[in-house]
C-alpha positions in Angstrom: 32.2 7.5 2.2 28.8 7.1 0.7 26.8 3.8 0.6 28.3 2.5 -2.8 31.8 3.2 -1.8 31.3 1.3 1.4 29.5 -1.7 -0.4 32.6 -1.8 -3.0 35.1 -1.7 0.0 33.0 -4.6 1.6 33.3 -6.6 -1.6 37.2 -5.9 -2.1 38.0 -6.8 1.4 36.1 -10.1 1.3 33.4 -9.4 3.6 30.8 -10.8 1.1 30.6 -11.5 -2.5 27.8 -12.9 -5.2 27.1 -16.7 -5.2 28.4 -18.5 -8.2 30.0 -15.4 -9.6 32.4 -17.5 -11.8 29.4 -18.5 -14.0 27.4 -16.2 -16.3 23.9 -17.8 -15.3 24.5 -16.9 -11.6 21.1 -15.6 -10.3 20.9 -12.1 -8.5 19.8 -12.0 -4.8 22.2 -14.7 -3.4 25.4 -13.6 -1.7 28.1 -15.6 0.1 30.0 -14.2 3.3 33.8 -14.5 3.3 35.9 -14.7 6.4 35.8 -11.1 7.4 31.9 -11.2 6.8 31.4 -14.4 8.8 33.2 -12.9 11.7 31.2 -9.7 11.7 27.8 -11.7 11.4 28.7 -13.8 14.3 29.2 -10.9 16.5 25.9 -9.5 15.7 24.5 -12.9 16.3 26.1 -13.1 19.7 25.0 -9.6 20.6 21.3 -10.7 19.7 21.6 -13.9 21.7 23.2 -11.8 24.7 20.6 -9.0 24.9 17.3 -10.8 24.0 17.7 -14.4 24.4 19.9 -15.1 27.4 18.9 -11.9 29.3 15.2 -12.6 29.1 15.7 -16.3 29.7 14.0 -17.2 26.3 13.9 -20.5 24.7 16.0 -20.8 21.5 15.3 -23.4 18.8 16.6 -24.4 15.1 13.7 -25.5 13.0 13.5 -27.0 9.5 13.9 -24.7 6.6 11.4 -26.7 4.5 8.0 -27.0 5.9 4.7 -28.6 4.5 2.2 -27.0 2.5 -0.4 -27.1 5.4 1.7 -24.7 7.3 1.5 -22.0 4.7 -2.2 -22.6 4.1 -2.8 -22.1 7.7 -0.8 -18.8 7.9 -2.2 -17.3 4.7 1.1 -17.4 3.0 -0.2 -19.1 0.0 -3.1 -16.7 -0.5 -1.6 -13.5 0.4 2.3 -13.5 0.5 2.4 -12.1 -3.1 3.4 -8.8 -4.9 1.7 -7.3 -7.7 3.6 -7.8 -11.1 3.2 -6.8 -14.8 4.8 -8.4 -17.9 5.8 -6.4 -21.2 3.9 -8.1 -24.0 6.8 -7.1 -26.2 10.0 -8.1 -24.5 8.5 -10.1 -21.5 10.3 -8.0 -19.0 8.6 -8.4 -15.7 8.4 -5.5 -13.3 6.8 -5.1 -9.7 3.8 -2.9 -10.5 3.8 -0.7 -7.4 7.3 0.2 -8.0 7.1 0.9 -11.6 4.3 3.3 -11.1 6.2 5.1 -8.2 9.5 5.2 -10.4 7.8 6.7 -13.4 5.0 9.0 -11.9 6.0 9.5 -8.2 2.7 8.2 -7.3 2.6 5.8 -4.2 0.1 2.8 -4.8 -0.2 0.4 -1.7 1.0 -3.0 -2.9 -2.2 -4.5 -1.5 -4.2 -2.3 -3.8 -6.6 -4.3 -6.0 -5.0 -5.3 -9.2 -7.5 -3.2 -11.2 -6.3 -0.2 -9.5 -2.7 -0.8 -11.2 -4.2 -1.5 -14.5 -6.1 1.6 -14.5 -3.2 4.0 -13.3 -0.8 2.4 -15.9 -3.5 3.1 -18.6 -4.3 6.4 -17.7 -0.6 7.5 -17.1 0.5 5.8 -20.3 3.2 3.8 -18.6 5.2 1.7 -21.0 8.1 -0.8 -20.6 11.3 1.2 -19.7 13.3 -1.2 -21.9 11.4 -1.6 -25.0 8.5 0.8 -24.6 6.1 -1.9 -25.2 2.8 -2.3 -23.4 1.7 -4.4 -20.4 -0.4 -7.3 -19.8 -2.9 -6.9 -16.9 -1.3 -6.9 -13.3 -1.2 -10.2 -11.6 -0.1 -11.7 -8.1 3.1 -13.4 -7.8 3.9 -15.5 -4.7 7.3 -14.9 -3.1 7.7 -18.5 -1.6 10.1 -20.9 -3.2 8.3 -24.2 -3.8 10.0 -27.7 -3.5 8.8 -31.2 -4.4 9.8 -33.9 -1.8 10.3 -37.4 -2.6 9.6 -39.3 -5.9 6.3 -38.1 -5.8 7.2 -34.6 -5.5 5.0 -33.7 -2.6 4.5 -29.9 -2.3 6.3 -28.1 0.3 7.9 -24.6 0.5 11.1 -23.1 2.0 10.2 -21.1 4.9 9.9 -17.3 4.0 10.3 -16.3 7.8 11.6 -18.0 10.8 8.5 -17.7 13.0 6.7 -20.6 11.4 8.6 -23.4 13.2 7.9 -21.4 16.5 4.3 -21.4 16.2 4.0 -24.9 15.1 6.4 -26.2 17.9 4.9 -24.1 20.6 2.7 -26.9 22.2 5.4 -29.3 22.4 7.9 -26.8 23.7 5.5 -25.3 26.3 4.9 -29.1 27.6 8.3 -30.5 27.4 10.3 -27.3 28.8 7.6 -26.8 31.5 7.0 -23.3 30.2 5.2 -20.4 32.0 3.5 -17.6 30.3 4.5 -14.9 29.3 7.4 -17.0 27.7 9.7 -15.9 24.5 10.8 -18.4 21.8 13.5 -17.3 19.6 15.2 -18.4 16.3 17.8 -17.3 14.1 18.3 -18.8 10.8 17.9 -18.7 6.9 14.7 -17.6 5.4 14.0 -17.5 1.6 11.8 -15.3 -0.6 11.7 -15.3 -4.4 12.0 -11.6 -4.6 10.9 -10.3 -8.1 14.0 -7.9 -8.4 16.6 -8.0 -5.4 18.6 -5.1 -5.1 21.1 -3.2 -2.8 23.5 -6.1 -2.3 22.5 -7.5 1.2 19.7 -5.3 1.8 16.9 -7.3 -0.5 17.9 -10.9 -1.0 16.4 -14.2 -1.8 18.2 -16.0 0.7 19.2 -14.4 4.0 19.4 -14.7 7.9 16.7 -13.7 9.9 16.3 -13.5 13.6 12.8 -13.7 15.1 11.1 -13.9 18.7 7.7 -14.6 19.4 6.3 -13.8 23.0 3.4 -15.9 24.2 1.1 -14.8 26.7 -2.3 -14.9 28.6 -4.2 -11.9 27.0 -6.0 -11.7 30.5 -2.9 -11.2 32.5 -0.9 -8.6 30.3 -0.3 -6.5 33.4 0.8 -9.3 35.7 4.5 -8.8 34.8 6.8 -8.9 37.8 10.0 -8.0 35.7 8.4 -4.9 34.6 9.9 -3.2 37.7 13.2 -3.6 36.0 12.4 -1.3 33.1 9.8 1.1 34.4 12.0 4.1 34.4 13.7 3.3 31.0 13.0 6.0 28.5 11.2 5.3 25.3 10.9 7.7 22.4 7.3 6.9 21.1 5.3 8.4 18.1 2.0 10.1 19.6 0.2 11.6 16.9 2.5 13.3 14.7 5.2 14.1 17.3 7.7 11.8 18.9 7.8 12.0 22.9 10.1 10.8 25.1 8.7 9.2 28.2 9.4 6.2 30.8 7.7 2.8 30.4 5.6 3.9 33.7 4.7 7.3 32.0 3.5 5.7 29.1 1.2 3.3 30.8 -0.1 5.8 33.2 -0.9 8.4 30.2 -2.7 5.4 28.3 0.0 5.7 25.3 0.8 2.0 25.7 -1.9 -0.6 26.4 -0.3 -2.7 29.1 3.0 -3.9 30.9 3.9 -6.7 28.6 4.0 -4.2 25.5 5.9 -1.7 27.4 8.5 -4.4 28.8 9.2 -5.7 25.4 9.3 -2.1 23.9 
């Protein structure tokens, strides 16, 4: 079976289906899990908790999905969590600039390129709107966070685009109240939200999705002081060295200088 057939089977068996599908104005990028989908998802979540969280004695939290604007100013999301887009002057259709260029010309332009670079390529390659053959406005950035207004004053806040923000914000309190000892892992699984320009491929690119994340806090001066490294020192890793993939144990990767310290080798 190919990808499309597997996805169709999942839809027909009730693993997942589009949200609000009985209404014509249902937005793309939102999906709901049926009974079989929930059961399958829960098995993955339990596997993640067993092999990462409990196995390494990590802490798990469940943070708020709506966070203050200050959090994302500090993290840089307000200024940099954005994709380049272009709008057709004629039909007003919107496209992600880097993907539009790649699909039409096969040129790969990094999404972090200057906006002027996108405008230059679109002009030089005579790229027009795929829907109406119209010309495009200049490229500009589109921030992918969902903004919400809190209370009657509509104070600015955002749905989290990743699950890591709560971990960083809560670390001082967790470290103190749980009497943590570095290095320490803090884990979280939950919903994240990204206002994708063009969600696609069913569950692979969504606007609302589950994300499992772990942050490991450590003392940068004691990255080799890790007693539990002996548990994994003979575990084999496949590591890209130059242009080749090499198989070596954790200990060999350290002795050869491929990996910088025991902490990195352990978590790999």
